[in-house]
TIDO-720954 format. One record per residue (C-alpha): residue in one letter; x, y, z. Coordinates in pm, whole numbers, plus 50000, padded with zeros to 5 digits. Example, Ala and Ser with C-alpha at 12.3 -4.5 7.8 and 13.67 -1.06 7.14 Angstrom:
BEGIN
A512304955050780
S513674989450714
! end
This chain:
BEGIN
X500025001449997
X501335035149904
X502165059250207
X499225080150286
X500235115150379
X498885148350473
X500875178850388
X500415212250619
X502255242850435
X501125275550291
X503675297550121
X505965293349780
X508545272449959
X506365247850066
X505445240349698
X508515217349576
X508125195049892
X504365194449839
X504975182049459
X507525157249531
X505455144249819
X502815136249585
X505225113449386
X506085090649684
X502895092349886
X499105095249849
X498545126849958
X495115127950087
X494535164350185
X496775197350196
X496205218050481
X496985257450466
X496085290650568
X493035307650448
X493135330450159
X494465364050257
X493415400050110
X496375415349928
X497215442349666
X495655478149619
X492235463249603
X492525438749879
X491155408649659
X491585376249843
X494425356849736
X494945319949763
X498445308349895
X500825289149676
X500455256149827
X496605258549765
X497165267149399
X499515237549356
X497475213449533
X494695221249291
X496975213648997
X497965179949176
X494075173149209
X494555170049599
X491645182949851
X492745215850021
X491315221450398
X491935259250530
X490845261050881
X490545294651062
X491365274851380
X493075241051416
X492555236451809
X488885226151747
X487525191851775
X485995194151450
X489485199151283
X490795170251509
X487945147951424
X488555154751049
X492305147051073
X491865116851259
X489325104251002
X492245104750702
X493925078250863
X497505092250757
X500705072850808
X502245106950837
X501915143550807
X504725164350660
X504935200750774
X506765231050571
X506045266750634
X502465261550768
X502265293650967
X500795278651303
X501875258651604
X500365225351578
X499115213551931
X499575180352088
X496385162951974
X497105173151607
X500895159551616
X499715124351724
X496885120351508
X498685103451213
X500145070151300
X503755083651263
X503365116951396
X504315150551208
X507735156651028
X508535192251002
X511115205750766
X513015236150908
X515185259850709
X517885261550962
X520705240451079
X519005230651419
X519095239551703
X520245272951548
X517385298951444
X514445282251602
X511275301251525
X509675318151245
X511965334351019
X515085313051004
X516095323550660
X516045361650721
X517565359451094
X520645338550944
X521445364650673
X520975393250895
X523215378951145
X525935372450879
X525745334350845
X527825320150519
X525855286150581
X522505272950635
X520405240950566
X517375220950606
X516605199550889
X513945171150905
X512705168851261
X510205148251468
X507825176351567
X506935178651954
X504965205952119
X507905227652156
X509085253251907
X511235235751681
X512855215451965
X512105178851810
X514825153551740
X516645154751394
X516485127451138
X518365145850872
X519985176750796
X521515191450442
X523365221450436
X524115247050179
X526425279350136
X524815312450162
X526035337449856
X527275370949982
X524735391249797
X521735366649810
X518495378749956
X516425357150187
X513835354849874
X516525341949645
X517905317449949
X514225304150028
X513845291849643
X517165272249672
X516015259550030
X512855249449917
X514555226149642
X516525212649917
X513535204450124
X511995187349825
X515005166549802
X514495155750177
X510915147950112
X511795122349823
X514695105249984
X514405106550381
X510595107950454
X509785074950338
X512845062950507
X511995079650833
X508295062150793
X509945030150728
X512145030951008
X515295032250839
X516585066251003
X516795073851352
X516415108951529
X518885126551702
X518105148851999
X518875184951961
X521715203452189
X519155227152338
X521885248452515
X523195257752155
X519845267252076
X519245304051871
X516075322051785
X514395334051457
X511295354251598
X508705366951350
X509395395851114
X507615430451179
X507625460150961
X509675483351193
X512385458351189
X513385467750852
X514425503350941
X518405507350828
X520725517351145
X523485536450933
X525685536651250
X526305500151194
X529205485550961
X528615486450590
X528815445750616
X525955447450878
X523755470950694
X524215450950367
X523365419350555
X520275436550707
X519195445750344
X519415410150222
X517775394550524
X514945419050501
X514485414850120
X511435406949995
X509555413350336
X509245433950533
X511685453850319
X514915472950462
X513685509550444
X515465543550557
X514125580350466
X515315608550238
X513765642250273
X511085630950501
X510255603650212
X510225566350299
X512995548350074
X512785512650032
X516555502349981
X515945470249768
X519665458449689
X523125471349801
X526475464149744
X529865465649980
X532315491949882
X536155487149903
X536455527950018
X537455530850346
X535225549150623
X535195587050546
X534955612150839
X531225618750718
X528235611850971
X526765575650915
X523925580450649
X525605604650453
X525445603650035
X529005604849962
X528725601149572
X525465599049334
X526595601649017
X526775577348712
X529435556348891
X526655549649146
X525415559749489
X527725554349795
X526685559150156
X528595564050475
X528045536950754
X529305534651125
X532135517050973
X532745514450596
X530955525950266
X527785507750105
X526865513849743
X523055513549695
X522185493149373
X518395497349364
X515865514049557
X512105528749545
X510475560349690
X507035551549854
X504405553849599
X507025551449312
X508365523149100
X511765507049178
X514865523749054
X518295515648979
X521215538849125
X521615560048786
X517865563448784
X517925575549135
X520475598349051
X519175612648728
X515765620148907
X517545636749204
X515865611949454
X519705606449590
X521855636949599
X525395636749724
X525615653650092
X522335645650165
X521705621950511
X519465592250495
X517645581350774
! end
């Protein structure tokens, strides 16, 4: 008999794993977050996992609450061998975790026990990590505290954004689903407890966390911009207007005597900004309410001028 599985996942990063799970198991249902309003018209948009499930012909369930007798009864009725979870967006309570025969397996985008929490990809970049990975763990009632079956690592590019890294980690998760999930359910892999003393956290992101602190070093600001892209976006202000900084590059210039946040150059060669230590180049940015512009366009439109101070 084929493996009976339920998939819990919501955003785009979960889609490759869902597609792969459908090739190695009978996926009886996909559980994802409800449709959310988005865009200027605030129209309801279906999450990526729901759209993929529709293409695969898999039933979709979108509960507004999962701590209810009705949802638990439905879950038990599915008689699943296992549930595979990736970026679902809610903490699963104990009765849900124990409903499938083999419990729930979570794919977490970090080298556990580091970066437990909701935003491991962003925080790994913000904190200057050069390596991350994907961990397959047995879920318990803690926050990413369960024992780990397998872990695969990859390097982080020095200019790679959280959005770009998420695509690669999504593909890595799909490899684990195809190769290791069946082995876990078959009893071929054993889980190893985490070293809880070495744990670090990756809390949920909030919009205000995107604010750039120009007092920090150029390397730290560059990592901040990468980690906050695409959401919540790194931002600063110029002439009292909000400026989203979409892409940066570290400069080899040494720190000048100018105050942090001062635009040192704004010409055909680029836009250079003084930081607490070092100099950062703004490659692409967006004034609130306008379209994104590259450095040359920002200079041509006098959005950024030499001598102005950001923030």
